[in-house]
C-alpha positions as CSV (number, residue, x, y, z in Angstrom):
1,X,64.1,49.4,143.9
2,X,65.4,50.3,140.3
3,X,68.4,48.4,139.1
4,X,71.7,50.2,138.8
5,X,73.6,49.8,135.5
6,X,76.8,51.1,136.9
7,X,79.6,48.5,136.8
8,X,80.9,47.5,140.2
9,X,84.2,46.2,141.3
10,X,86.3,47.7,138.5
11,X,89.3,50.0,138.8
12,X,88.9,53.7,138.3
13,X,89.4,55.1,134.8
14,X,92.9,56.3,135.3
15,X,94.3,53.1,137.0
16,X,96.8,50.9,135.0
17,X,95.1,51.1,131.7
18,X,96.9,49.9,128.6
19,X,98.1,52.9,126.6
20,X,96.4,53.3,123.3
21,X,98.3,53.4,120.1
22,X,97.0,56.6,118.4
23,X,98.4,55.6,115.0
24,X,96.5,52.3,115.1
25,X,93.3,54.0,116.0
26,X,93.5,56.7,113.3
27,X,94.8,54.4,110.5
28,X,92.8,51.3,111.1
29,X,93.9,47.7,111.4
30,X,96.5,46.6,108.9
31,X,96.3,43.0,108.0
32,X,97.8,40.5,105.5
33,X,95.6,38.5,103.2
34,X,96.5,35.9,100.6
35,X,94.8,35.9,97.2
36,X,95.7,33.3,94.5
37,X,99.0,32.4,96.2
38,X,100.1,36.0,96.7
39,X,100.3,37.8,100.0
40,X,98.9,41.4,100.2
41,X,98.9,44.0,103.0
42,X,95.5,45.5,103.4
43,X,95.2,48.9,105.1
44,X,91.7,50.3,105.8
45,X,91.3,54.0,105.2
46,X,88.6,55.7,107.2
47,X,86.4,58.4,105.7
48,X,88.1,61.0,107.8
49,X,91.5,60.1,106.4
50,X,90.4,59.7,102.7
51,X,91.5,63.1,101.5
52,X,92.3,62.3,97.8
53,X,90.3,60.7,95.0
54,X,91.4,57.4,93.4
55,X,90.3,55.1,90.7
56,X,89.4,51.6,92.0
57,X,91.1,48.9,89.9
58,X,88.3,46.5,90.7
59,X,85.4,48.4,89.1
60,X,87.1,51.3,87.4
61,X,85.0,53.9,89.2
62,X,86.2,56.8,91.3
63,X,86.7,56.6,95.0
64,X,85.8,60.1,96.0
65,X,87.5,62.0,98.9
66,X,85.8,61.2,102.2
67,X,84.8,57.7,101.2
68,X,86.0,54.8,103.3
69,X,88.1,52.3,101.3
70,X,91.2,50.0,101.5
71,X,94.8,50.5,100.3
72,X,96.3,47.2,99.1
73,X,99.9,46.3,98.2
74,X,102.0,43.2,97.8
75,X,103.5,41.9,101.1
76,X,106.0,39.5,99.4
77,X,107.4,41.5,96.5
78,X,110.9,40.7,95.3
79,X,111.8,44.4,94.7
80,X,111.5,45.3,98.4
81,X,109.1,47.1,100.7
82,X,109.5,50.5,99.2
83,X,108.7,49.3,95.7
84,X,105.7,47.3,97.1
85,X,104.4,50.4,98.9
86,X,104.8,52.6,95.9
87,X,102.8,50.1,93.9
88,X,99.8,50.2,96.3
89,X,96.3,50.6,94.9
90,X,93.2,52.0,96.5
91,X,90.1,49.8,96.3
92,X,86.5,50.1,97.3
93,X,86.1,47.8,100.3
94,X,83.4,45.8,98.5
95,X,85.5,45.4,95.3
96,X,88.5,44.1,97.2
97,X,86.3,41.5,99.0
98,X,84.9,40.1,95.8
99,X,88.2,40.3,93.8
């Protein structure tokens, strides 16, 4: 007899599932990283959400629209959250990892 790959003993699809946060799914996982004693907020930008072009501060090359990358800003700035967010920079994911 062939083996069944159907899971057994689980609840039906609509029963008591944790609600998904749509913003988290569409924007990615925001995280905090520390580099050289400074905390940064790192927000992944998916290819579907990358609608504008940017210049990567790591390599100086263009991040074209439709290319997955990260937006980075200071998490511990003294001028406040709005100033930190206004000072964010868009990096190629690889450039941010090696920076």
